[in-house]
N, C-alpha and C positions, 0 to 999 in steps of 0.2 A: 103265360110263361110255361115253357116245357123244358124239363131236365133230360139230359142224356143218360147214357148207361156206363159212362167211364168210371173206373174205380178211383178210390182215394189215393193220393200220393203217387200218381203215375208220372208226374213231371219232376225230374231231378235236375238240380242245378249243377254248375261246375264245381269242382273241388277247390280246396284251399292249398296254396303253396307259399309258405312263409318260412324264411330262414332267419334266425336270430344269431347274433354272435357277440362275444365278449373277450376283451383283452385286459389283463391286469398285471401290474408289477409293483412289488414292494421294495423300497429302498431303506436301508438302515442308516440313520443319521448319527446316532450315538448308541450306547448300550441299550437304553430303554426307550429310545425314540425312533419312530419309523414314519415314512411317508409312503402312502399307497396311491397309485394312479390307476384309474379304471376307465375303459371306453366300452360302452354297450351300444350295439346297433340292432335295431328292430326292422324287419323286412329288408334284410341285407341286400338282396338281389333286386329290390324295387319292382317286384312282380305284381301286376294288378290282380286282385282276387275278385272276380266278377260276382255280382249278386245273383239271386235266383230269378228265373224268368217271371214276367208279369202274368198273373193268372186271373186278372179282372176281365171278365168277358163282356162288360158293358161297353168297352171301347175296342172294337174289332181290329183297329189299326195297331194296337200295342200288345195284343195277346201273344204270349210266348217270346217276347223280345226282352233282351237284357240291356238296361240303360243305366245301371248304377254299379258301384263297386262296394265291397265290404272291406272294412279295415282302413288303414291309413297308408300313406306313402312312406318311404324310408325315413326313419328317425334315428338320431344318435344322441347319446348323452355322455358327458364327460364328468368324472368325479375325481376330486383330489381330497385325500383324507390324511390327517396328521394324528398319529397315535402316540400317546405318552403315558 
């Protein structure tokens, strides 16, 4: 086996692009009672965040290829809260 002379960390992967958003509204029901509604969205634009390139040199067909993503697709959660 023979090693090359390339330095460490010379292969950089693609960057991350994630936008998160939230909307909230509070409604007063009576003097001391309130209802809060909230919507949270993660990865709002549903942009794929590609993983780092493959650096395993044992399989020459997949070296420097990107075949996976980091993170998840768009997710949303809804919350309803009653305050008394």
